[in-house]
KOLSENU-415201 format. One line per field, with one value per residue: residue number from 1; x, y, z of N, C-alpha, C, O, CB in turn; residue in three letters. Coordinates in nm, 2 decimals. Each point is the difference from the previous one (the first is absolute). Glycine has a CB too. Layout:
<recs>
pos c(NUM / ...)
n_xx c(X / ...)
n_yy c(Y / ...)
n_zz c(Z / ...)
ca_xx c(X / ...)
ca_yy c(Y / ...)
ca_zz c(Z / ...)
c_xx c(X / ...)
c_yy c(Y / ...)
c_zz c(Z / ...)
o_xx c(X / ...)
o_yy c(Y / ...)
o_zz c(Z / ...)
cb_xx c(X / ...)
cb_yy c(Y / ...)
cb_zz c(Z / ...)
code c(ALA / ...)
</recs>
This chain:
<recs>
pos c(1 / 2 / 3 / 4 / 5 / 6 / 7 / 8 / 9 / 10 / 11 / 12 / 13 / 14 / 15 / 16 / 17 / 18 / 19 / 20 / 21 / 22 / 23 / 24 / 25 / 26 / 27 / 28 / 29 / 30 / 31 / 32 / 33 / 34 / 35 / 36 / 37 / 38 / 39 / 40 / 41 / 42 / 43 / 44 / 45 / 46 / 47 / 48 / 49 / 50 / 51 / 52 / 53 / 54 / 55 / 56 / 57 / 58 / 59 / 60 / 61 / 62 / 63 / 64 / 65 / 66 / 67 / 68 / 69 / 70 / 71 / 72 / 73 / 74 / 75 / 76 / 77 / 78 / 79 / 80 / 81 / 82 / 83 / 84 / 85 / 86 / 87 / 88 / 89 / 90 / 91 / 92 / 93 / 94 / 95 / 96 / 97 / 98 / 99 / 100 / 101 / 102 / 103 / 104 / 105 / 106 / 107 / 108 / 109 / 110 / 111 / 112 / 113 / 114)
n_xx c(4.93 / 0.00 / -0.26 / -0.11 / -0.18 / -0.19 / -0.10 / -0.14 / -0.10 / -0.05 / 0.00 / -0.34 / -0.15 / -0.06 / -0.04 / -0.17 / -0.13 / 0.00 / -0.24 / -0.21 / -0.04 / -0.10 / -0.30 / -0.21 / 0.12 / 0.05 / -0.30 / 0.02 / 0.17 / -0.29 / -0.33 / -0.02 / 0.03 / -0.28 / 0.18 / -0.10 / -0.12 / 0.36 / -0.35 / 0.16 / -0.08 / 0.21 / -0.28 / 0.06 / 0.32 / 0.03 / -0.23 / 0.02 / 0.32 / -0.02 / -0.07 / 0.10 / 0.18 / -0.33 / 0.15 / 0.33 / 0.10 / -0.10 / 0.12 / 0.38 / 0.00 / -0.19 / 0.20 / 0.15 / -0.08 / 0.15 / 0.21 / -0.03 / -0.21 / 0.24 / 0.26 / -0.16 / -0.10 / 0.26 / -0.16 / -0.15 / 0.31 / 0.22 / -0.08 / 0.13 / 0.16 / -0.16 / 0.04 / -0.28 / 0.23 / 0.07 / -0.18 / 0.22 / -0.09 / -0.19 / 0.29 / -0.06 / 0.05 / -0.26 / -0.20 / 0.12 / -0.15 / -0.21 / -0.11 / -0.13 / 0.32 / -0.06 / 0.28 / 0.21 / 0.14 / -0.24 / -0.40 / 0.00 / 0.24 / -0.29 / -0.26 / 0.15 / 0.10 / 0.39)
n_yy c(14.04 / -0.36 / 0.14 / 0.00 / -0.18 / 0.25 / 0.05 / -0.08 / 0.04 / 0.18 / -0.03 / -0.18 / 0.23 / 0.26 / -0.28 / 0.03 / 0.30 / 0.10 / -0.24 / 0.13 / 0.28 / -0.11 / -0.17 / 0.25 / 0.19 / -0.21 / -0.03 / 0.35 / -0.02 / -0.37 / 0.07 / 0.34 / 0.05 / -0.20 / 0.09 / 0.24 / -0.04 / 0.22 / 0.13 / -0.29 / -0.19 / 0.24 / 0.00 / -0.34 / -0.16 / 0.09 / -0.23 / -0.32 / 0.05 / 0.12 / -0.49 / -0.15 / 0.11 / -0.16 / -0.45 / 0.09 / 0.14 / -0.21 / -0.25 / 0.15 / 0.06 / -0.32 / 0.03 / 0.25 / -0.09 / -0.04 / 0.12 / 0.23 / -0.14 / -0.20 / 0.18 / -0.01 / -0.32 / -0.11 / 0.22 / -0.27 / -0.15 / 0.18 / 0.21 / 0.42 / -0.01 / -0.31 / -0.03 / -0.03 / -0.19 / -0.13 / 0.04 / 0.12 / 0.21 / 0.08 / -0.01 / 0.05 / 0.20 / -0.12 / 0.15 / 0.25 / -0.01 / -0.05 / 0.07 / -0.34 / -0.29 / -0.24 / -0.10 / 0.04 / 0.15 / -0.43 / 0.04 / 0.45 / -0.23 / -0.20 / 0.19 / 0.15 / -0.29 / 0.06)
n_zz c(5.65 / 0.02 / -0.14 / 0.34 / -0.15 / -0.03 / -0.17 / -0.06 / 0.13 / -0.10 / -0.30 / 0.03 / 0.16 / -0.28 / -0.12 / 0.10 / 0.05 / -0.34 / -0.16 / 0.05 / -0.23 / -0.27 / 0.06 / 0.10 / -0.15 / -0.22 / 0.09 / -0.06 / -0.32 / -0.07 / 0.19 / -0.15 / -0.30 / -0.01 / -0.33 / 0.10 / -0.23 / -0.17 / -0.14 / -0.13 / -0.18 / 0.13 / 0.38 / -0.09 / -0.08 / 0.24 / 0.18 / -0.06 / 0.07 / 0.42 / 0.10 / -0.12 / 0.15 / 0.30 / -0.06 / -0.07 / 0.32 / 0.19 / -0.11 / 0.12 / 0.32 / 0.00 / 0.03 / 0.31 / 0.16 / -0.03 / 0.02 / 0.38 / 0.00 / -0.08 / 0.16 / 0.31 / -0.12 / 0.02 / 0.34 / -0.06 / -0.11 / 0.16 / -0.50 / 0.11 / -0.35 / -0.18 / -0.22 / 0.04 / 0.00 / 0.20 / 0.34 / 0.00 / 0.43 / -0.20 / -0.02 / 0.31 / -0.28 / -0.16 / 0.21 / -0.15 / -0.26 / 0.21 / 0.45 / -0.19 / -0.12 / 0.21 / -0.11 / 0.19 / -0.18 / 0.01 / 0.00 / -0.18 / -0.25 / 0.08 / -0.08 / -0.26 / -0.14 / 0.22)
ca_xx c(-0.08 / -0.08 / -0.15 / -0.07 / -0.11 / -0.03 / 0.00 / -0.12 / -0.13 / -0.06 / 0.00 / -0.13 / -0.06 / -0.06 / -0.07 / -0.10 / -0.07 / 0.04 / -0.07 / -0.14 / -0.03 / 0.01 / -0.07 / -0.14 / -0.06 / -0.02 / -0.15 / -0.15 / 0.01 / -0.04 / -0.12 / -0.06 / 0.05 / -0.08 / -0.03 / -0.15 / -0.08 / 0.13 / -0.02 / 0.15 / 0.10 / 0.15 / -0.03 / -0.02 / 0.14 / 0.11 / 0.00 / 0.03 / 0.08 / 0.06 / -0.01 / 0.09 / 0.17 / 0.00 / -0.02 / 0.13 / 0.05 / -0.02 / 0.00 / 0.11 / 0.04 / -0.01 / 0.09 / 0.06 / -0.13 / 0.05 / 0.12 / 0.01 / -0.02 / 0.01 / 0.11 / 0.00 / -0.04 / 0.19 / 0.09 / -0.12 / 0.05 / 0.20 / 0.06 / 0.05 / 0.14 / -0.02 / -0.07 / -0.17 / 0.09 / 0.16 / 0.04 / 0.19 / -0.02 / 0.04 / 0.13 / -0.05 / -0.02 / -0.12 / -0.14 / 0.05 / -0.08 / -0.16 / -0.01 / -0.10 / -0.06 / 0.01 / 0.11 / 0.14 / 0.01 / 0.06 / -0.08 / -0.12 / 0.06 / -0.05 / -0.12 / -0.02 / 0.02 / 0.10)
ca_yy c(-0.02 / -0.13 / -0.07 / -0.11 / -0.07 / 0.10 / 0.08 / -0.05 / 0.02 / 0.14 / 0.07 / -0.05 / 0.02 / 0.16 / -0.06 / -0.04 / 0.09 / 0.09 / -0.11 / 0.00 / 0.18 / 0.01 / -0.07 / 0.03 / 0.09 / -0.05 / -0.10 / 0.09 / 0.13 / -0.03 / -0.01 / 0.11 / 0.05 / -0.12 / 0.04 / 0.09 / -0.03 / 0.15 / 0.07 / -0.06 / -0.13 / -0.06 / 0.01 / -0.05 / -0.04 / 0.07 / -0.05 / -0.12 / -0.03 / 0.10 / -0.08 / -0.11 / 0.00 / 0.05 / -0.15 / -0.07 / 0.06 / -0.10 / -0.12 / 0.01 / 0.01 / -0.15 / -0.17 / 0.06 / -0.08 / -0.17 / -0.10 / -0.03 / -0.11 / -0.10 / 0.00 / 0.00 / -0.10 / -0.15 / 0.07 / -0.10 / -0.17 / -0.01 / -0.12 / 0.11 / 0.06 / -0.12 / -0.05 / -0.10 / -0.09 / -0.10 / 0.03 / 0.05 / 0.14 / 0.15 / 0.17 / 0.07 / 0.12 / -0.05 / 0.06 / 0.12 / 0.05 / -0.04 / 0.01 / -0.06 / -0.11 / -0.08 / -0.12 / 0.03 / 0.07 / -0.07 / -0.10 / 0.12 / -0.01 / -0.14 / 0.02 / 0.03 / -0.05 / 0.06)
ca_zz c(0.11 / 0.00 / 0.03 / 0.05 / 0.03 / 0.09 / -0.13 / -0.12 / 0.13 / 0.01 / -0.14 / -0.01 / 0.10 / -0.10 / -0.15 / 0.04 / 0.02 / -0.05 / -0.08 / 0.10 / -0.03 / -0.16 / -0.05 / -0.02 / -0.10 / -0.12 / -0.03 / 0.02 / -0.15 / -0.09 / 0.06 / 0.00 / -0.13 / -0.08 / -0.14 / 0.02 / -0.15 / -0.03 / -0.14 / -0.01 / 0.04 / -0.05 / 0.18 / 0.07 / 0.00 / 0.08 / 0.08 / -0.03 / -0.03 / 0.08 / 0.08 / -0.02 / 0.04 / 0.17 / 0.07 / -0.01 / 0.09 / 0.11 / 0.02 / 0.00 / 0.13 / 0.07 / -0.01 / 0.01 / 0.23 / 0.04 / -0.06 / 0.16 / 0.11 / 0.02 / 0.02 / 0.16 / 0.05 / 0.05 / 0.18 / 0.18 / -0.04 / 0.10 / -0.12 / -0.05 / -0.02 / -0.10 / -0.14 / -0.02 / -0.11 / 0.05 / 0.06 / -0.04 / 0.01 / -0.11 / 0.06 / 0.02 / -0.05 / -0.08 / 0.09 / 0.03 / -0.15 / -0.05 / 0.12 / 0.02 / -0.15 / 0.03 / -0.04 / -0.08 / -0.14 / -0.10 / -0.07 / -0.07 / -0.16 / -0.04 / -0.03 / -0.11 / -0.15 / -0.02)
c_xx c(-0.09 / -0.16 / -0.06 / -0.17 / -0.15 / -0.10 / -0.10 / -0.09 / -0.05 / -0.02 / -0.17 / -0.10 / -0.05 / -0.03 / -0.11 / -0.09 / -0.01 / -0.10 / -0.12 / 0.00 / -0.05 / -0.15 / -0.15 / -0.07 / -0.01 / -0.13 / -0.07 / 0.02 / -0.08 / -0.19 / -0.04 / -0.02 / -0.10 / 0.05 / -0.12 / -0.03 / 0.05 / -0.09 / 0.13 / 0.03 / 0.14 / -0.02 / -0.02 / 0.11 / 0.08 / -0.09 / 0.01 / 0.15 / 0.06 / -0.07 / 0.01 / 0.14 / -0.09 / -0.02 / 0.15 / 0.18 / -0.04 / 0.01 / 0.21 / 0.07 / -0.07 / 0.11 / 0.10 / 0.00 / 0.04 / 0.10 / 0.06 / -0.07 / 0.06 / 0.12 / -0.01 / -0.11 / 0.10 / 0.06 / -0.06 / 0.06 / 0.12 / 0.04 / 0.02 / 0.14 / -0.02 / -0.03 / -0.11 / 0.04 / 0.13 / 0.05 / 0.11 / -0.07 / -0.01 / 0.09 / -0.04 / 0.00 / -0.09 / -0.19 / -0.01 / -0.04 / -0.17 / -0.05 / -0.10 / 0.02 / 0.07 / 0.06 / 0.14 / 0.04 / -0.04 / -0.17 / -0.10 / 0.09 / -0.07 / -0.11 / 0.00 / 0.07 / 0.16 / 0.18)
c_yy c(-0.14 / 0.02 / -0.10 / -0.04 / 0.14 / 0.07 / 0.02 / 0.00 / 0.10 / 0.10 / -0.08 / 0.06 / 0.17 / -0.06 / 0.03 / 0.12 / 0.12 / -0.06 / 0.06 / 0.16 / 0.02 / -0.10 / 0.05 / 0.09 / -0.03 / -0.05 / 0.13 / 0.06 / -0.14 / -0.03 / 0.16 / 0.12 / -0.06 / 0.07 / 0.05 / 0.01 / 0.21 / 0.00 / -0.10 / -0.11 / 0.00 / 0.04 / -0.14 / -0.15 / -0.01 / -0.06 / -0.15 / -0.05 / 0.05 / -0.19 / -0.14 / -0.02 / 0.01 / -0.20 / -0.04 / 0.06 / -0.12 / -0.16 / -0.01 / 0.01 / -0.15 / -0.11 / 0.04 / -0.04 / -0.07 / -0.03 / 0.06 / -0.06 / -0.13 / -0.01 / 0.01 / -0.10 / -0.14 / 0.10 / -0.09 / -0.14 / 0.02 / -0.03 / 0.16 / 0.02 / -0.16 / -0.09 / -0.15 / -0.13 / -0.08 / 0.02 / 0.03 / 0.15 / 0.05 / 0.08 / 0.10 / 0.22 / 0.00 / 0.02 / 0.09 / 0.03 / -0.04 / -0.10 / -0.18 / -0.16 / -0.10 / -0.14 / 0.04 / 0.00 / -0.19 / -0.05 / 0.18 / -0.01 / -0.14 / 0.02 / 0.08 / -0.07 / 0.05 / -0.14)
c_zz c(-0.05 / 0.04 / 0.12 / -0.02 / 0.01 / -0.09 / -0.07 / 0.01 / 0.03 / -0.12 / -0.05 / 0.11 / -0.11 / -0.08 / 0.01 / 0.05 / -0.14 / -0.13 / 0.01 / -0.05 / -0.17 / -0.09 / 0.01 / -0.08 / -0.12 / -0.03 / -0.01 / -0.11 / -0.08 / 0.07 / 0.03 / -0.09 / -0.06 / -0.16 / 0.09 / -0.12 / -0.03 / -0.12 / -0.11 / 0.02 / 0.04 / 0.20 / 0.01 / 0.03 / 0.10 / 0.13 / 0.02 / 0.03 / 0.19 / 0.14 / 0.03 / 0.07 / 0.18 / 0.10 / -0.07 / 0.11 / 0.17 / 0.01 / 0.01 / 0.16 / 0.11 / 0.07 / 0.10 / 0.17 / 0.06 / 0.01 / 0.15 / 0.07 / 0.04 / 0.06 / 0.20 / 0.03 / 0.04 / 0.13 / 0.07 / -0.03 / 0.01 / -0.18 / -0.05 / -0.13 / -0.06 / -0.13 / 0.01 / -0.07 / 0.05 / 0.12 / 0.06 / 0.08 / -0.13 / 0.09 / 0.05 / -0.07 / -0.19 / 0.06 / -0.01 / -0.12 / 0.04 / 0.16 / -0.01 / -0.15 / 0.10 / -0.01 / -0.02 / -0.12 / -0.09 / -0.06 / -0.06 / -0.14 / -0.02 / -0.05 / -0.13 / -0.13 / 0.00 / -0.01)
o_xx c(-0.05 / -0.06 / -0.01 / -0.09 / -0.08 / -0.13 / -0.09 / -0.08 / -0.10 / -0.07 / -0.10 / 0.02 / -0.10 / -0.11 / -0.05 / -0.10 / -0.10 / -0.09 / -0.04 / 0.04 / -0.11 / -0.07 / -0.08 / -0.10 / -0.11 / -0.05 / -0.07 / -0.10 / -0.12 / -0.08 / -0.09 / -0.07 / -0.08 / 0.12 / -0.07 / 0.05 / -0.01 / -0.05 / -0.03 / 0.03 / 0.05 / 0.09 / 0.08 / 0.01 / 0.04 / 0.07 / 0.10 / 0.02 / 0.09 / 0.07 / -0.02 / 0.05 / 0.07 / 0.02 / 0.08 / 0.12 / 0.06 / 0.02 / 0.04 / 0.08 / 0.05 / 0.02 / 0.00 / 0.06 / 0.08 / 0.02 / 0.02 / 0.06 / 0.00 / 0.03 / 0.06 / -0.03 / -0.01 / 0.08 / 0.04 / 0.04 / 0.06 / 0.12 / 0.03 / 0.09 / 0.00 / -0.08 / -0.03 / -0.03 / 0.06 / 0.12 / 0.02 / -0.11 / 0.06 / 0.02 / -0.09 / -0.03 / -0.03 / -0.10 / -0.12 / -0.12 / -0.10 / 0.02 / 0.02 / -0.08 / 0.06 / -0.03 / 0.05 / -0.07 / -0.03 / -0.03 / -0.11 / -0.07 / -0.04 / 0.00 / -0.06 / -0.02 / 0.06 / 0.12)
o_yy c(-0.03 / -0.02 / -0.11 / 0.07 / 0.05 / 0.01 / 0.09 / 0.05 / -0.01 / 0.10 / 0.07 / 0.11 / 0.03 / 0.01 / 0.11 / -0.02 / 0.07 / 0.06 / 0.11 / 0.01 / 0.02 / 0.04 / -0.02 / 0.01 / 0.04 / 0.02 / 0.02 / 0.05 / 0.02 / -0.01 / 0.01 / 0.10 / 0.08 / 0.05 / -0.02 / -0.08 / 0.11 / -0.10 / -0.10 / -0.05 / -0.10 / -0.02 / -0.05 / -0.07 / -0.10 / -0.05 / -0.02 / -0.09 / -0.07 / -0.03 / -0.08 / -0.10 / -0.04 / -0.04 / -0.05 / -0.05 / -0.09 / -0.05 / -0.11 / -0.08 / -0.05 / -0.06 / -0.08 / -0.05 / 0.00 / -0.10 / -0.08 / -0.07 / -0.03 / -0.11 / -0.06 / -0.02 / -0.09 / -0.06 / -0.08 / -0.06 / -0.10 / -0.04 / 0.00 / 0.02 / 0.02 / -0.09 / -0.10 / -0.12 / -0.11 / -0.04 / -0.05 / 0.04 / -0.05 / 0.02 / 0.07 / 0.12 / 0.07 / 0.05 / 0.03 / 0.04 / 0.08 / -0.12 / -0.10 / -0.07 / 0.01 / -0.11 / 0.08 / -0.06 / -0.01 / 0.00 / -0.04 / -0.01 / -0.02 / -0.03 / -0.04 / 0.05 / -0.05 / 0.04)
o_zz c(-0.11 / 0.11 / -0.04 / -0.02 / -0.08 / -0.02 / 0.01 / -0.08 / 0.06 / -0.01 / -0.01 / -0.06 / -0.06 / -0.03 / -0.03 / -0.06 / 0.00 / -0.06 / -0.05 / -0.12 / -0.05 / -0.10 / -0.08 / -0.06 / -0.05 / -0.11 / -0.11 / -0.06 / 0.01 / -0.10 / 0.08 / 0.02 / -0.05 / -0.01 / 0.10 / -0.08 / 0.06 / -0.04 / -0.06 / 0.10 / 0.04 / 0.08 / 0.08 / 0.10 / 0.04 / 0.09 / 0.08 / 0.07 / 0.05 / 0.10 / 0.09 / 0.06 / 0.09 / 0.11 / 0.08 / 0.01 / 0.06 / 0.11 / 0.05 / 0.05 / 0.10 / 0.10 / 0.09 / 0.10 / 0.09 / 0.07 / 0.09 / 0.08 / 0.12 / 0.05 / 0.09 / 0.12 / 0.09 / 0.07 / 0.09 / 0.10 / 0.05 / -0.01 / -0.12 / 0.08 / -0.12 / -0.02 / 0.07 / 0.04 / -0.01 / 0.02 / 0.11 / -0.04 / -0.09 / 0.11 / -0.06 / 0.02 / -0.09 / -0.06 / 0.02 / 0.01 / 0.02 / -0.01 / 0.07 / -0.07 / 0.11 / 0.04 / -0.07 / -0.09 / -0.12 / -0.12 / -0.05 / -0.10 / -0.12 / -0.12 / -0.10 / -0.11 / -0.10 / -0.02)
cb_xx c(0.05 / 0.29 / 0.06 / 0.27 / 0.28 / 0.37 / 0.25 / 0.15 / 0.18 / 0.16 / 0.44 / 0.08 / 0.26 / 0.22 / 0.15 / 0.22 / 0.18 / 0.36 / 0.17 / -0.03 / 0.35 / 0.39 / 0.26 / 0.13 / 0.16 / 0.27 / 0.07 / 0.04 / 0.44 / 0.37 / 0.14 / 0.14 / 0.33 / -0.38 / 0.18 / -0.02 / -0.29 / 0.37 / -0.06 / 0.03 / -0.17 / 0.10 / -0.23 / -0.25 / -0.05 / 0.05 / -0.19 / -0.20 / -0.12 / -0.10 / -0.04 / -0.17 / 0.17 / -0.22 / -0.40 / -0.28 / -0.08 / -0.15 / -0.35 / -0.14 / -0.03 / -0.17 / -0.02 / -0.09 / -0.29 / -0.14 / 0.02 / 0.02 / -0.18 / -0.18 / 0.01 / 0.09 / -0.18 / 0.06 / -0.01 / -0.35 / -0.22 / -0.09 / -0.16 / -0.21 / 0.15 / 0.07 / 0.29 / -0.16 / -0.13 / -0.02 / -0.17 / 0.27 / 0.06 / -0.25 / 0.20 / 0.05 / 0.29 / 0.32 / 0.09 / 0.30 / 0.33 / 0.03 / 0.01 / -0.08 / -0.05 / -0.10 / -0.22 / 0.11 / 0.29 / 0.33 / 0.12 / -0.02 / 0.32 / 0.10 / -0.01 / -0.02 / -0.34 / -0.31)
cb_yy c(0.32 / -0.10 / 0.13 / 0.00 / -0.28 / 0.01 / -0.15 / -0.14 / -0.11 / -0.13 / -0.05 / -0.32 / -0.22 / 0.19 / -0.28 / -0.19 / -0.15 / 0.03 / -0.34 / -0.22 / 0.07 / -0.02 / -0.14 / -0.08 / 0.10 / -0.07 / -0.27 / 0.00 / 0.20 / -0.07 / -0.27 / -0.19 / -0.04 / -0.13 / -0.14 / 0.24 / -0.39 / 0.07 / 0.42 / 0.20 / 0.01 / 0.08 / 0.30 / 0.22 / 0.17 / 0.29 / 0.21 / 0.13 / 0.07 / 0.47 / 0.24 / 0.11 / 0.23 / 0.41 / -0.02 / 0.02 / 0.37 / 0.24 / 0.03 / 0.17 / 0.35 / 0.08 / -0.03 / 0.20 / -0.03 / 0.04 / 0.06 / 0.21 / 0.13 / 0.07 / 0.17 / 0.28 / 0.22 / -0.05 / 0.37 / 0.17 / -0.01 / -0.16 / -0.31 / 0.00 / 0.20 / 0.15 / 0.19 / 0.33 / 0.29 / 0.06 / 0.00 / -0.18 / 0.07 / 0.02 / -0.08 / -0.39 / -0.02 / -0.25 / -0.13 / -0.04 / -0.17 / 0.10 / 0.45 / 0.37 / 0.10 / 0.27 / -0.20 / 0.01 / 0.32 / -0.08 / -0.31 / 0.23 / 0.16 / -0.10 / 0.02 / 0.13 / 0.09 / 0.23)
cb_zz c(0.20 / -0.06 / -0.17 / 0.17 / 0.23 / 0.15 / -0.03 / 0.03 / 0.03 / 0.22 / -0.06 / -0.04 / 0.35 / 0.06 / -0.02 / 0.08 / 0.26 / 0.19 / 0.09 / 0.38 / 0.24 / 0.14 / 0.13 / 0.24 / 0.17 / 0.12 / 0.28 / 0.32 / -0.01 / -0.02 / 0.03 / 0.14 / 0.05 / 0.21 / -0.34 / 0.27 / -0.01 / 0.12 / 0.19 / -0.07 / -0.18 / -0.44 / -0.03 / -0.16 / -0.21 / -0.24 / -0.06 / -0.22 / -0.39 / -0.24 / -0.10 / -0.25 / -0.36 / -0.17 / -0.08 / -0.29 / -0.25 / -0.08 / -0.21 / -0.30 / -0.18 / -0.26 / -0.37 / -0.33 / -0.12 / -0.15 / -0.43 / -0.08 / -0.17 / -0.20 / -0.39 / -0.08 / -0.20 / -0.40 / -0.08 / -0.09 / -0.23 / 0.39 / 0.06 / 0.17 / 0.32 / 0.19 / -0.20 / -0.09 / -0.15 / -0.22 / -0.15 / -0.29 / 0.29 / -0.25 / -0.10 / 0.18 / 0.28 / -0.01 / 0.12 / 0.15 / -0.23 / -0.33 / 0.00 / 0.20 / -0.42 / -0.03 / -0.04 / 0.25 / 0.18 / 0.25 / 0.24 / 0.33 / 0.11 / 0.27 / 0.34 / 0.26 / -0.04 / 0.17)
code c(MET / THR / ILE / THR / TYR / GLU / GLU / LEU / HIS / GLU / ARG / LEU / VAL / GLU / GLN / GLU / GLU / HIS / LEU / LEU / GLU / GLN / VAL / HIS / ASP / ILE / GLN / GLN / SER / VAL / ARG / GLU / GLU / GLY / VAL / GLY / TYR / SER / ASN / HIS / MET / ALA / ASP / ALA / GLY / SER / GLU / VAL / PHE / GLU / GLN / ALA / ARG / ASP / VAL / SER / LEU / ALA / ARG / GLN / LEU / GLN / ARG / SER / LEU / GLU / ASP / THR / GLN / ARG / ALA / LEU / GLN / LYS / PHE / ASP / ASP / GLY / THR / TYR / GLY / LEU / CYS / GLU / SER / CYS / GLY / ALA / ALA / ILE / ASP / MET / THR / ARG / LEU / GLU / ALA / LEU / PRO / SER / VAL / ARG / TYR / CYS / MET / ARG / CYS / GLN / SER / ARG / ARG / GLU / GLY / ALA)
</recs>
């Protein structure tokens, strides 16, 4: 069964809502937990590690959110599904797998040096 652009748009809207919620939750967690004072260096080390992990996760979620929002903007611009490098249409199976993808396979491979 072939997916439609409308279904891809719906997926992106749902993904945006989910990512907004995740970004908010992880940022709230990072602010609330912070690194406290502990009697044991090992406990402090664990807290620092967990906070660094959460900050890294927050950055990745933020990048995913930005990619999703960029894809939604492309729907508004009428450029969704077009490669940002060469302007060719991106294969529907690629869009189905990665709705916020920016490049066709040929350009993505070139960007990755493959």
